[in-house]
DSSP file (Angstrom, degrees, kcal/mol; ACC not computed):
  #  RESIDUE AA STRUCTURE BP1 BP2  ACC     N-H-->O    O-->H-N    N-H-->O    O-->H-N    TCO  KAPPA ALPHA  PHI   PSI    X-CA   Y-CA   Z-CA
    1    1 A M              0   0    0      0, 0.0     2,-0.4     0, 0.0    83,-0.0   0.000 360.0 360.0 360.0 130.1    0.0    0.0    0.0
    2    2 A T        +     0   0    0      2,-0.0    54,-0.7     0, 0.0     2,-0.3  -0.801 360.0 157.6 -92.1 132.8    1.3    3.4   -0.9
    3    3 A F  E     -A   55   0A   0     -2,-0.4     2,-0.3    52,-0.2    52,-0.2  -0.973  31.0-139.9-150.4 163.3    0.5    6.1    1.6
    4    4 A S  E     -A   54   0A   0     50,-2.2    50,-2.8    -2,-0.3     2,-0.5  -0.931  10.7-150.7-124.1 150.9    1.7    9.5    2.7
    5    5 A I  E     +A   53   0A   0     -2,-0.3     2,-0.3    48,-0.2    48,-0.2  -0.987  25.7 158.0-125.1 124.9    2.0   10.9    6.3
    6    6 A T  E     -A   52   0A   0     46,-2.1    46,-2.7    -2,-0.5     2,-0.4  -0.939  45.6-100.1-138.4 160.8    1.6   14.6    7.0
    7    7 A L  E     +A   51   0A   0     -2,-0.3     2,-0.3    44,-0.2    44,-0.2  -0.706  53.1 169.7 -80.2 133.0    0.7   16.7   10.0
    8    8 A E        -     0   0    0     42,-2.5    42,-0.3    -2,-0.4     0, 0.0  -0.856  41.5 -88.2-139.5 171.8   -2.9   17.8    9.8
    9    9 A D    >   -     0   0    0     -2,-0.3     3,-1.6     1,-0.1     6,-0.2  -0.751  28.2-151.5 -83.8 119.2   -5.8   19.5   11.7
   10   10 A P  T 3  S+     0   0    0      0, 0.0     9,-0.1     0, 0.0    -1,-0.1   0.594  89.2  72.1 -68.8  -7.6   -7.7   16.9   13.7
   11   11 A A  T 3   +     0   0    0     29,-0.1    29,-0.0     4,-0.1    30,-0.0   0.508  66.8 115.7 -86.2  -3.5  -10.8   19.0   13.4
   12   12 A E  S X> S-     0   0    0     -3,-1.6     4,-2.7     1,-0.1     3,-0.7  -0.447  76.8-121.4 -64.0 137.6  -11.3   18.2    9.7
   13   13 A P  H 3> S+     0   0    0      0, 0.0     4,-2.1     0, 0.0     5,-0.2   0.852 111.1  52.1 -52.5 -41.4  -14.6   16.2    9.3
   14   14 A E  H 3> S+     0   0    0      1,-0.2     4,-1.3     2,-0.2     5,-0.1   0.884 113.7  44.8 -63.2 -37.2  -12.9   13.2    7.7
   15   15 A I  H <> S+     0   0    0     -3,-0.7     4,-2.7     2,-0.2     5,-0.2   0.896 108.4  56.2 -74.0 -41.3  -10.4   13.0   10.6
   16   16 A V  H  X S+     0   0    0     -4,-2.7     4,-2.6     1,-0.2    -2,-0.2   0.902 105.5  53.3 -56.2 -41.6  -13.1   13.5   13.2
   17   17 A A  H  X S+     0   0    0     -4,-2.1     4,-2.0    -5,-0.2    -1,-0.2   0.901 108.9  48.6 -62.0 -41.2  -14.9   10.5   11.8
   18   18 A L  H  X S+     0   0    0     -4,-1.3     4,-2.1     2,-0.2    -2,-0.2   0.929 111.4  49.5 -63.5 -44.4  -11.7    8.4   12.1
   19   19 A L  H  X S+     0   0    0     -4,-2.7     4,-2.2     1,-0.2    -2,-0.2   0.895 109.4  51.9 -62.1 -40.0  -11.2    9.5   15.7
   20   20 A E  H  X S+     0   0    0     -4,-2.6     4,-2.4     2,-0.2    -1,-0.2   0.883 107.0  53.3 -64.1 -37.5  -14.8    8.7   16.5
   21   21 A D  H  X S+     0   0    0     -4,-2.0     4,-2.2     1,-0.2    -2,-0.2   0.917 109.1  49.3 -62.2 -42.4  -14.3    5.2   15.0
   22   22 A G  H  X S+     0   0    0     -4,-2.1     4,-2.4     1,-0.2    -2,-0.2   0.887 110.6  50.3 -62.9 -39.2  -11.3    4.7   17.3
   23   23 A E  H  X S+     0   0    0     -4,-2.2     4,-2.6     2,-0.2    -2,-0.2   0.899 109.2  51.0 -66.1 -40.7  -13.3    5.9   20.3
   24   24 A K  H  X S+     0   0    0     -4,-2.4     4,-1.4     2,-0.2    -2,-0.2   0.908 110.1  50.0 -62.6 -41.3  -16.1    3.4   19.5
   25   25 A Y  H  X S+     0   0    0     -4,-2.2     4,-0.8     2,-0.2     3,-0.4   0.940 111.6  48.1 -61.7 -47.1  -13.6    0.6   19.3
   26   26 A G  H >X S+     0   0    0     -4,-2.4     4,-2.4     1,-0.2     3,-0.9   0.896 109.8  52.7 -59.5 -41.0  -12.1    1.6   22.7
   27   27 A A  H 3< S+     0   0    0     -4,-2.6    -1,-0.2     1,-0.2    -2,-0.2   0.776 103.5  57.9 -67.1 -25.8  -15.6    1.8   24.2
   28   28 A S  H 3< S+     0   0    0     -4,-1.4    -1,-0.2    -3,-0.4    -2,-0.2   0.707 116.9  33.8 -75.5 -17.8  -16.3   -1.7   22.9
   29   29 A L  H << S+     0   0    0     -3,-0.9    -2,-0.2    -4,-0.8    -1,-0.2   0.745 122.2  28.3-104.4 -30.8  -13.3   -3.0   24.9
   30   30 A Y  S  < S-     0   0    0     -4,-2.4    -1,-0.2    -5,-0.1     5,-0.1  -0.925  78.2-102.4-137.5 153.6  -13.1   -0.9   28.0
   31   31 A P    >   -     0   0    0      0, 0.0     3,-2.2     0, 0.0     4,-0.3  -0.343  47.5-100.9 -69.2 160.6  -15.3    1.1   30.4
   32   32 A A  G >  S+     0   0    0      1,-0.3     3,-1.6     2,-0.2    -5,-0.0   0.839 120.7  59.4 -53.1 -38.9  -15.2    4.9   30.0
   33   33 A E  G 3  S+     0   0    0      1,-0.3    -1,-0.3     3,-0.1     0, 0.0   0.643 104.1  52.1 -70.3 -11.8  -12.8    5.4   33.0
   34   34 A S  G <  S+     0   0    0     -3,-2.2     2,-0.5    -8,-0.1    -1,-0.3   0.360  92.1  86.5-103.2   3.6  -10.2    3.2   31.2
   35   35 A N    <   -     0   0    0     -3,-1.6     2,-0.2    -4,-0.3    78,-0.0  -0.913  54.5-174.0-104.4 130.6  -10.3    5.2   28.0
   36   36 A H        +     0   0    0     -2,-0.5     2,-0.3    76,-0.1    76,-0.1  -0.510  17.2 163.6-125.2  61.7   -8.0    8.2   27.9
   37   37 A F        -     0   0    0     -2,-0.2     2,-0.3    39,-0.1    -2,-0.1  -0.597  35.4-129.0 -83.2 138.6   -8.7    9.9   24.6
   38   38 A L        -     0   0    0     -2,-0.3    -2,-0.0     1,-0.1    -1,-0.0  -0.690  29.8-120.9 -79.4 140.3   -7.6   13.5   24.0
   39   39 A S     >  -     0   0    0     -2,-0.3     4,-2.5     1,-0.1     5,-0.2  -0.229  26.9-101.5 -72.4 168.4  -10.4   15.7   22.7
   40   40 A I  H  > S+     0   0    0      1,-0.2     4,-1.1     2,-0.2     5,-0.1   0.925 125.4  51.0 -56.6 -45.5  -10.3   17.5   19.4
   41   41 A D  H  4 S+     0   0    0      1,-0.2     3,-0.5     2,-0.2    -1,-0.2   0.908 110.5  48.3 -61.1 -41.5   -9.4   20.7   21.2
   42   42 A E  H >4 S+     0   0    0      1,-0.2     3,-1.3     2,-0.2    -1,-0.2   0.878 108.8  54.0 -65.8 -36.7   -6.6   19.0   23.1
   43   43 A L  H 3< S+     0   0    0     -4,-2.5    -1,-0.2     1,-0.2    -2,-0.2   0.712 105.9  54.3 -69.0 -19.4   -5.3   17.5   19.8
   44   44 A R  T 3< S+     0   0    0     -4,-1.1    -1,-0.2    -3,-0.5    -2,-0.2   0.395  83.3 121.5 -93.4   2.1   -5.1   21.0   18.4
   45   45 A A  S X  S-     0   0    0     -3,-1.3     3,-1.8    -4,-0.2    -3,-0.0  -0.215  77.2-111.4 -65.4 156.9   -3.0   22.4   21.2
   46   46 A D  T 3  S+     0   0    0      1,-0.3    -1,-0.1     3,-0.0    -4,-0.0   0.760 115.6  56.1 -61.1 -26.9    0.4   23.9   20.4
   47   47 A N  T 3  S+     0   0    0     21,-0.1    21,-3.3    20,-0.0     2,-0.4   0.372  93.4  87.6 -89.1   5.9    2.3   21.0   22.1
   48   48 A V  E <   - B   0  67A   0     -3,-1.8     2,-0.6    19,-0.2    19,-0.2  -0.887  56.4-161.8-112.0 135.7    0.6   18.3   20.0
   49   49 A R  E     - B   0  66A   0     17,-2.5    17,-2.1    -2,-0.4     2,-0.6  -0.970  14.6-163.5-110.8 116.4    1.7   17.0   16.6
   50   50 A F  E     - B   0  65A   0     -2,-0.6   -42,-2.5   -42,-0.3     2,-0.3  -0.895   5.8-165.8-109.6 115.4   -1.2   15.2   14.9
   51   51 A A  E     -AB   7  64A   0     13,-3.3    13,-1.8    -2,-0.6     2,-0.4  -0.762   5.7-167.0-105.4 145.5   -0.3   13.0   12.0
   52   52 A V  E     -AB   6  63A   0    -46,-2.7   -46,-2.1    -2,-0.3     2,-0.5  -0.996  10.3-149.1-130.6 133.1   -2.5   11.5    9.3
   53   53 A A  E     -AB   5  62A   0      9,-2.5     8,-3.1    -2,-0.4     9,-1.3  -0.878  17.8-168.3 -99.5 133.7   -1.7    8.7    6.9
   54   54 A R  E     -AB   4  60A   0    -50,-2.8   -50,-2.2    -2,-0.5     6,-0.2  -0.942  15.4-127.8-122.4 144.2   -3.5    8.9    3.5
   55   55 A D  E >   -A    3   0A   0      4,-2.4     3,-2.4    -2,-0.4   -52,-0.2  -0.140  44.9 -82.4 -78.8-177.8   -3.7    6.2    0.9
   56   56 A V  T 3  S+     0   0    0    -54,-0.7   -53,-0.1     1,-0.3    -1,-0.1   0.740 131.6  53.8 -60.6 -24.5   -2.9    6.8   -2.8
   57   57 A D  T 3  S-     0   0    0      2,-0.1    -1,-0.3     0, 0.0     3,-0.1   0.405 120.7-107.3 -90.0   2.3   -6.4    8.2   -3.4
   58   58 A G  S <  S+     0   0    0     -3,-2.4     2,-0.4     1,-0.3    -2,-0.1   0.587  70.4 145.8  85.0  10.2   -6.0   10.8   -0.6
   59   59 A V        -     0   0    0      1,-0.1    -4,-2.4     2,-0.0     2,-0.3  -0.681  54.3-117.9 -84.2 131.3   -8.3    9.0    1.9
   60   60 A A  E     +B   54   0A   0     -2,-0.4    -6,-0.3    -6,-0.2     3,-0.1  -0.533  43.0 162.5 -68.6 125.1   -7.3    9.2    5.5
   61   61 A V  E     +     0   0A   0     -8,-3.1    20,-2.7    -2,-0.3     2,-0.3   0.467  57.4  21.8-124.3  -7.3   -6.7    5.7    6.8
   62   62 A A  E     -BC  53  80A   0     -9,-1.3    -9,-2.5    18,-0.2     2,-0.3  -0.991  55.4-164.7-160.5 153.2   -4.7    6.2   10.0
   63   63 A T  E     +BC  52  79A   0     16,-2.6    16,-2.3    -2,-0.3     2,-0.3  -0.940   9.1 169.2-136.4 159.4   -3.9    8.8   12.7
   64   64 A G  E     -B   51   0A   0    -13,-1.8   -13,-3.3    -2,-0.3     2,-0.3  -0.919  12.7-157.7-165.4 147.4   -1.4    9.3   15.5
   65   65 A A  E     -BC  50  76A   0     11,-3.0    11,-2.5    -2,-0.3     2,-0.5  -0.936   8.6-152.8-132.7 154.8   -0.5   12.1   17.8
   66   66 A L  E     -BC  49  75A   0    -17,-2.1   -17,-2.5    -2,-0.3     2,-0.7  -0.984   9.0-160.5-126.5 116.4    2.5   13.2   19.8
   67   67 A A  E     -BC  48  74A   0      7,-2.8     7,-2.3    -2,-0.5     2,-0.3  -0.880  16.8-144.5-100.8 110.5    1.8   15.3   23.0
   68   68 A L  E     + C   0  73A   0    -21,-3.3     5,-0.2    -2,-0.7     2,-0.2  -0.580  24.9 172.2 -79.5 130.5    5.0   17.0   23.9
   69   69 A N        -     0   0    0      3,-3.0     2,-1.1    -2,-0.3     3,-0.2  -0.612  50.4 -61.6-122.3-175.8    5.7   17.5   27.6
   70   70 A D  S    S-     0   0    0      1,-0.2     3,-0.1    -2,-0.2    36,-0.0  -0.595 120.4 -16.5 -75.4 100.2    8.7   18.7   29.6
   71   71 A G  S    S+     0   0    0     -2,-1.1    36,-0.5     1,-0.1     2,-0.3   0.340 133.7  48.3  89.8  -7.5   11.4   16.3   28.7
   72   72 A W        -     0   0    0     -3,-0.2    -3,-3.0    34,-0.1     2,-0.3  -0.960  64.6-142.7-153.6 169.2    9.2   13.5   27.3
   73   73 A A  E     -Cd  68 109A   0     35,-2.3    37,-2.5    -2,-0.3     2,-0.4  -0.970  11.3-138.5-137.6 153.7    6.3   13.0   24.9
   74   74 A E  E     -Cd  67 110A   0     -7,-2.3    -7,-2.8    -2,-0.3     2,-0.4  -0.939  14.3-132.3-115.9 133.6    3.2   10.8   24.9
   75   75 A L  E     +C   66   0A   0     35,-2.7    37,-0.5    -2,-0.4     2,-0.3  -0.668  36.0 172.9 -78.1 135.1    1.8    8.9   21.9
   76   76 A K  E     +C   65   0A   0    -11,-2.5   -11,-3.0    -2,-0.4   -39,-0.1  -0.953  46.7  16.4-140.0 157.9   -1.9    9.3   21.6
   77   77 A R  E     +     0   0A   0     -2,-0.3     2,-0.5   -13,-0.2   -14,-0.1   0.740  63.3 172.3  54.6  34.5   -4.7    8.4   19.2
   78   78 A M  E     +     0   0A   0    -14,-0.1     2,-0.3   -13,-0.1   -14,-0.2  -0.644  15.5 155.8 -71.7 121.3   -2.9    5.8   17.2
   79   79 A W  E     -C   63   0A   0    -16,-2.3   -16,-2.6    -2,-0.5     2,-0.4  -0.966  26.9-172.2-154.2 131.3   -5.6    4.3   15.0
   80   80 A V  E     -C   62   0A   0     -2,-0.3   -18,-0.2   -18,-0.2     5,-0.1  -0.993  34.9-113.3-123.7 131.4   -5.6    2.5   11.6
   81   81 A V    >   -     0   0    0    -20,-2.7     3,-1.9    -2,-0.4     4,-0.4  -0.342  31.8-115.2 -61.0 144.2   -8.9    1.7    9.8
   82   82 A P  G >  S+     0   0    0      0, 0.0     3,-1.3     0, 0.0    -1,-0.1   0.840 113.0  57.4 -52.4 -39.1   -9.5   -2.0    9.8
   83   83 A A  G 3  S+     0   0    0      1,-0.3    -2,-0.1     3,-0.0   -22,-0.0   0.700 108.9  47.0 -67.3 -18.0   -9.3   -2.3    5.9
   84   84 A A  G X  S+     0   0    0     -3,-1.9     3,-0.7   -23,-0.2     5,-0.4   0.340  86.4 117.4-105.5   5.8   -5.7   -0.8    6.0
   85   85 A R  T <   +     0   0    0     -3,-1.3    -4,-0.0    -4,-0.4     0, 0.0  -0.333  64.0  34.6 -74.3 156.5   -4.3   -2.9    8.8
   86   86 A G  T 3  S+     0   0    0     -2,-0.0    -1,-0.2     1,-0.0    -3,-0.0   0.624  90.1  98.9  79.8  13.7   -1.4   -5.2    8.3
   87   87 A K  S <  S-     0   0    0     -3,-0.7    -2,-0.1     0, 0.0    -1,-0.0   0.231 101.4 -97.9-117.4  11.5    0.3   -2.9    5.8
   88   88 A G  S  > S+     0   0    0      3,-0.0     4,-2.3     4,-0.0     5,-0.2   0.542  83.9 127.3  87.9   6.8    2.9   -1.2    8.0
   89   89 A L  H  > S+     0   0    0     -5,-0.4     4,-3.0     2,-0.2     5,-0.2   0.916  71.9  50.5 -65.2 -43.8    0.9    2.0    8.6
   90   90 A S  H  > S+     0   0    0      1,-0.2     4,-2.7     2,-0.2    -1,-0.2   0.928 112.8  46.5 -61.1 -44.3    1.2    1.8   12.4
   91   91 A R  H  > S+     0   0    0      2,-0.2     4,-2.6     1,-0.2    -1,-0.2   0.914 113.2  49.5 -64.3 -41.8    5.0    1.3   12.2
   92   92 A A  H  X S+     0   0    0     -4,-2.3     4,-2.3     2,-0.2    -2,-0.2   0.913 112.3  47.6 -63.7 -42.5    5.3    4.1    9.7
   93   93 A L  H  X S+     0   0    0     -4,-3.0     4,-2.8     2,-0.2     5,-0.2   0.926 111.8  50.4 -62.4 -44.5    3.2    6.5   11.9
   94   94 A L  H  X S+     0   0    0     -4,-2.7     4,-2.5    -5,-0.2    -2,-0.2   0.917 110.1  49.7 -60.5 -44.2    5.3    5.5   14.9
   95   95 A T  H  X S+     0   0    0     -4,-2.6     4,-2.1     2,-0.2    -1,-0.2   0.912 111.6  49.3 -60.6 -43.6    8.5    6.2   13.0
   96   96 A E  H  X S+     0   0    0     -4,-2.3     4,-2.1     1,-0.2    -2,-0.2   0.921 112.4  47.1 -61.7 -45.4    7.2    9.6   11.9
   97   97 A L  H  X S+     0   0    0     -4,-2.8     4,-2.2     1,-0.2    -2,-0.2   0.862 109.5  53.7 -68.8 -34.7    6.1   10.6   15.4
   98   98 A E  H  X S+     0   0    0     -4,-2.5     4,-2.3    -5,-0.2    -1,-0.2   0.914 109.1  49.6 -62.7 -41.6    9.5    9.4   16.8
   99   99 A A  H  X S+     0   0    0     -4,-2.1     4,-2.4     1,-0.2    -2,-0.2   0.904 110.0  50.5 -63.2 -41.2   11.2   11.7   14.3
  100  100 A R  H  X S+     0   0    0     -4,-2.1     4,-1.4     2,-0.2    -1,-0.2   0.882 109.3  51.8 -64.4 -37.9    8.9   14.6   15.3
  101  101 A A  H  <>S+     0   0    0     -4,-2.2     5,-2.8     2,-0.2     3,-0.2   0.932 110.3  47.9 -63.2 -45.2    9.8   14.0   19.0
  102  102 A Q  H ><5S+     0   0    0     -4,-2.3     3,-1.7     1,-0.2    -2,-0.2   0.892 107.6  55.5 -64.1 -39.2   13.5   14.1   18.2
  103  103 A E  H 3<5S+     0   0    0     -4,-2.4    -1,-0.2     1,-0.3    -2,-0.2   0.847 107.4  51.0 -58.8 -33.3   13.1   17.3   16.2
  104  104 A A  T 3<5S-     0   0    0     -4,-1.4    -1,-0.3    -3,-0.2    -2,-0.2   0.396 123.8-106.7 -85.9   2.8   11.5   18.8   19.3
  105  105 A G  T < 5S+     0   0    0     -3,-1.7     2,-0.4     1,-0.3    -3,-0.2   0.663  73.7 140.7  82.8  16.4   14.4   17.7   21.5
  106  106 A V      < +     0   0    0     -5,-2.8    -1,-0.3    -6,-0.2   -34,-0.1  -0.780  25.7 174.6 -96.1 134.4   12.5   14.9   23.2
  107  107 A S        +     0   0    0    -36,-0.5    44,-3.1    -2,-0.4     2,-0.4   0.351  61.9  66.6-118.6   4.2   14.3   11.6   23.9
  108  108 A L  E     - E   0 150A   0    -37,-0.2   -35,-2.3    42,-0.2     2,-0.4  -0.976  58.2-169.7-132.1 120.7   11.7    9.7   25.9
  109  109 A L  E     -dE  73 149A   0     40,-2.8    40,-2.4    -2,-0.4     2,-0.3  -0.868   8.1-176.5-105.1 141.9    8.3    8.5   24.5
  110  110 A R  E     +dE  74 148A   0    -37,-2.5   -35,-2.7    -2,-0.4     2,-0.3  -0.912   2.9 176.1-130.6 160.2    5.6    7.1   26.7
  111  111 A L  E     - E   0 147A   0     36,-2.1    36,-2.3    -2,-0.3     2,-0.4  -0.990  21.9-144.3-157.6 160.7    2.2    5.7   26.1
  112  112 A E  E     + E   0 146A   0    -37,-0.5     2,-0.3    -2,-0.3    34,-0.2  -0.997  28.3 162.9-125.1 133.6   -0.9    4.1   27.7
  113  113 A T  E     - E   0 145A   0     32,-2.5    32,-3.3    -2,-0.4     2,-0.2  -0.926  37.0 -94.5-142.1 169.5   -2.8    1.3   25.9
  114  114 A G  E >   - E   0 144A   0     -2,-0.3     3,-1.6    30,-0.2    30,-0.2  -0.516  25.7-120.2 -90.9 155.7   -5.3   -1.3   26.9
  115  115 A V  T 3  S+     0   0    0     28,-2.0    29,-0.1     1,-0.3    -1,-0.1   0.737 112.8  54.1 -63.1 -23.8   -4.6   -4.9   27.9
  116  116 A A  T 3  S+     0   0    0     27,-0.3     2,-1.8     1,-0.2    -1,-0.3   0.465  79.4  95.8 -91.6  -1.2   -6.8   -6.1   25.0
  117  117 A N    <>  +     0   0    0     -3,-1.6     4,-2.7     1,-0.2     5,-0.2  -0.482  47.0 162.0 -87.1  68.1   -5.0   -4.2   22.3
  118  118 A H  H  >  +     0   0    0     -2,-1.8     4,-2.4     1,-0.2    -1,-0.2   0.858  68.8  50.7 -61.2 -41.2   -2.8   -7.1   21.4
  119  119 A E  H  > S+     0   0    0     -3,-0.2     4,-2.3     2,-0.2    -1,-0.2   0.927 112.9  46.7 -64.2 -43.9   -1.7   -5.8   18.0
  120  120 A A  H  > S+     0   0    0      2,-0.2     4,-2.8     1,-0.2     5,-0.2   0.930 111.7  50.7 -63.8 -45.2   -0.7   -2.4   19.4
  121  121 A L  H  X S+     0   0    0     -4,-2.7     4,-2.6     1,-0.2     5,-0.2   0.907 109.9  50.8 -59.6 -41.8    1.2   -4.1   22.3
  122  122 A G  H  X S+     0   0    0     -4,-2.4     4,-2.6    -5,-0.2    -1,-0.2   0.925 111.0  48.4 -61.5 -45.3    3.0   -6.3   19.8
  123  123 A L  H  X S+     0   0    0     -4,-2.3     4,-1.6     2,-0.2    -2,-0.2   0.946 113.0  47.2 -59.5 -49.5    4.1   -3.3   17.7
  124  124 A Y  H  <>S+     0   0    0     -4,-2.8     5,-2.7     1,-0.2    -2,-0.2   0.909 113.5  47.4 -63.3 -41.8    5.3   -1.3   20.7
  125  125 A E  H ><5S+     0   0    0     -4,-2.6     3,-1.3    -5,-0.2    -1,-0.2   0.912 111.3  51.3 -65.7 -41.3    7.3   -4.3   22.1
  126  126 A R  H 3<5S+     0   0    0     -4,-2.6    -1,-0.2     1,-0.3    -2,-0.2   0.776 109.5  51.6 -65.4 -25.4    8.8   -5.0   18.7
  127  127 A T  T 3<5S-     0   0    0     -4,-1.6    -1,-0.3    -5,-0.2    -2,-0.2   0.227 128.0 -90.1-101.3  14.9    9.9   -1.4   18.3
  128  128 A G  T < 5S+     0   0    0     -3,-1.3    22,-0.3     1,-0.3     2,-0.2   0.513  74.4 142.9  99.8   5.4   11.6   -1.1   21.7
  129  129 A F      < -     0   0    0     -5,-2.7     2,-0.3    -6,-0.2    -1,-0.3  -0.560  30.5-160.4 -77.4 144.3    9.0    0.0   24.2
  130  130 A V  E     -F  148   0A   0     18,-2.7    18,-2.2    -2,-0.2     2,-0.2  -0.913  24.4-100.5-122.6 152.5    9.2   -1.5   27.7
  131  131 A R  E     +F  147   0A   0     -2,-0.3    16,-0.3    16,-0.2     2,-0.2  -0.467  45.8 166.3 -74.8 141.2    6.5   -1.7   30.3
  132  132 A I  E     -F  146   0A   0     14,-2.7    14,-0.6    -2,-0.2     3,-0.1  -0.777  36.8 -88.7-137.3-179.8    6.5    0.8   33.2
  133  133 A G        -     0   0    0     -2,-0.2    -1,-0.1     1,-0.2    12,-0.0  -0.292  66.9 -58.0 -84.1 178.6    4.2    2.0   35.9
  134  134 A P        -     0   0    0      0, 0.0     2,-0.3     0, 0.0    -1,-0.2  -0.213  59.3-168.3 -56.9 148.9    1.7    4.8   35.5
  135  135 A F    >   +     0   0    0      4,-0.1     3,-2.2    -3,-0.1    -3,-0.0  -0.858  46.9   0.4-133.8 167.8    3.1    8.2   34.5
  136  136 A G  T 3  S-     0   0    0     -2,-0.3     0, 0.0     1,-0.3     0, 0.0  -0.265 130.4 -19.0  55.7-130.7    1.8   11.8   34.4
  137  137 A D  T 3  S+     0   0    0      2,-0.0    -1,-0.3     0, 0.0     2,-0.1   0.396 106.7 117.6 -90.0   2.0   -1.8   12.0   35.5
  138  138 A Y    <   -     0   0    0     -3,-2.2     3,-0.0     1,-0.0  -102,-0.0  -0.357  48.7-155.8 -70.8 150.8   -2.5    8.3   35.0
  139  139 A R        -     0   0    0      1,-0.1    -4,-0.1    -2,-0.1    -2,-0.0  -0.842  38.8 -75.9-117.6 159.0   -3.5    6.1   38.0
  140  140 A P        +     0   0    0      0, 0.0    -1,-0.1     0, 0.0    -7,-0.0  -0.297  55.1 174.3 -54.7 138.2   -3.0    2.3   38.2
  141  141 A D    >   -     0   0    0      3,-0.2     3,-2.0     1,-0.0    -3,-0.0  -0.945  34.0-143.2-149.7 122.5   -5.7    0.5   36.2
  142  142 A P  T 3  S+     0   0    0      0, 0.0    -1,-0.0     0, 0.0   -27,-0.0   0.670 104.9  54.1 -63.7 -13.2   -5.8   -3.2   35.6
  143  143 A L  T 3  S+     0   0    0    -29,-0.1   -28,-2.0   -28,-0.1     2,-0.3   0.450  99.1  79.1 -97.5  -1.7   -7.0   -2.6   32.1
  144  144 A S  E <   -E  114   0A   0     -3,-2.0     2,-0.4   -30,-0.2   -30,-0.2  -0.826  56.2-163.7-110.7 146.5   -4.1   -0.3   31.2
  145  145 A I  E     -E  113   0A   0    -32,-3.3   -32,-2.5    -2,-0.3     2,-0.4  -0.998  11.7-155.8-123.5 132.0   -0.5   -1.0   30.2
  146  146 A F  E     +EF 112 132A   0    -14,-0.6   -14,-2.7    -2,-0.4     2,-0.3  -0.880  17.8 173.7-109.7 139.0    2.0    1.8   30.4
  147  147 A M  E     -EF 111 131A   0    -36,-2.3   -36,-2.1    -2,-0.4     2,-0.3  -0.941  12.1-169.1-141.8 160.2    5.2    1.8   28.3
  148  148 A E  E     -EF 110 130A   0    -18,-2.2   -18,-2.7    -2,-0.3     2,-0.3  -0.983   4.3-162.3-148.4 161.2    8.2    4.0   27.4
  149  149 A K  E     -E  109   0A   0    -40,-2.4   -40,-2.8    -2,-0.3     2,-0.5  -0.984  17.4-136.4-145.9 130.4   11.0    4.0   24.9
  150  150 A R  E     -E  108   0A   0     -2,-0.3     2,-0.3   -22,-0.3   -42,-0.2  -0.764  27.5-135.0 -83.6 128.1   14.3    6.0   24.9
  151  151 A L        -     0   0    0    -44,-3.1     2,-0.4    -2,-0.5    -2,-0.0  -0.669  12.7-128.4 -86.8 138.7   15.0    7.4   21.5
  152  152 A V        -     0   0    0     -2,-0.3     2,-0.1     1,-0.1   -50,-0.1  -0.720  26.9-115.3 -86.6 130.8   18.4    7.1   20.1
  153  153 A S        -     0   0    0     -2,-0.4    -1,-0.1     1,-0.1   -46,-0.0  -0.421  14.3-149.9 -66.4 137.8   19.9   10.3   18.9
  154  154 A S              0   0    0      1,-0.2    -1,-0.1    -2,-0.1    -2,-0.0   0.422 360.0 360.0 -88.6   0.8   20.6   10.3   15.1
  155  155 A S              0   0    0      0, 0.0    -1,-0.2     0, 0.0    -2,-0.1   0.465 360.0 360.0 -95.0 360.0   23.5   12.7   15.5
C-alpha cells in the first residue's frame, strides 16, 4: 500500500470520523474510565503534533498524535482503519512521530494502551518500548498498560 503521512488538523470532518471510530472501538473493549482519549481541542494544542496517513487516493486511513511534555512526549490516538491494517501503517506512523519527537528535542516516548490491544502491544514491544508504571496524571488501572522508549539520537 502506498501512503503519505503529514501533520494535519484533527478537526477536519474526515479526521473527526476516524477519531470517532477509534473511540467506538475503545468503548467496545473498556469502560469509560479506562479510555484516555484527547479531545479535538486537546489534539489542536500547540504542544501536539497530529499525523494522518492517507492512501494513494488521498483517503485518511490512520492517525497518531504526539503530545510534547517537559522532557518527554506521549503517543496518543494511534488508529488504523480495519481495511488498512497489516500494511505497515502503524509502524510508519510511529517512526514519523518518533522523528517529530526528536526534532522537538525529546528523547523519551511514553504511552498508555489497553490490555486487550494485542496488535498495538506487539508493535510497541517490537519497536523497543518497555513496560513501566503509571506516569503523568494516570493512575493504576488493571486494564491499562504503560510503556516507554528511549529514542536514540541520530547525530
